[in-house]
N, C-alpha and C positions, 0 to 999 in steps of 0.2 A: 546515523540511522536513515537519513534521507537518501544517502548514496546507495545504501543497501536496497531500499525500496525501488529506486530507479533502476538498479542493476537487475532486479528480479523481473520487473515489469517490461524492461526493454527486451528481454529475451523472449517475451511472449507475443509482442505486437509486431505488425508489419511496418508501422510508421513510428519509429522511436523518436523522431523529432517532434512529435505531437504530445509527448508525455510532459505533463506538468504536475509537480508535487508541491503542495502548500502545507504548511505546518501551523497549527494554532498554538497559542501560548498555553502552558500547562493550566489545567483547571484547578479548582480548590482541592480535589482529591489527588492531584499530581499527574493526571492523565494527559498525554500529548496526543492530539488528533492529527493524523496525516490524511489529506485529501488528495486522491489520485484522479487526474483528468487525462483521458486518452481520446484519440480520434473515435468518432461514432462507429466506424466499421470494426474497430478493435475491442469494443465493449464486450462482445461475446467471448472473445479470447481471454479476457481478464476474469470474467465471471465464471466461465466454464459451465458444464452441464450440472444443473442443480446446485450451482454455487460452489462446487468442489475446489476450483482453482482459487477463488477468492478466499475461501476458508483456509486453504493451505498458505496463501500469502499472509493472512492475518496471524496464523500460527507461527510462522517463521519470524515475523516481526515481533510478536510478543515474546518469543524465546530469546531473541537477540536483545530486546529491551530489558528483560529480566536479568540477563547477565551483567547489564550496566546499572541495574537498580532503578530502572525507569518503568513506567506503565504507558503503553501506546494503544491506540485504536486506529485502524485503517478504514477509511470510507472511500468507496469507489463511486465517483460522480460521473 
């Protein structure tokens, strides 16, 4: 899952070397939280106008996780 998230984000940013993805342990409900950190100048590219790109990233990750029987949450920091 982490590789998928990095692949999606690296296609959007100018500085792919600054991408950091951290993963929290599953919560009591079984939700795994992924934290995405990118360079400050790339934050707008990841979030998009009115958050549309961020919403699309979250949708793709939830869909991929559901195929594996997992629950995920993506936070952009």
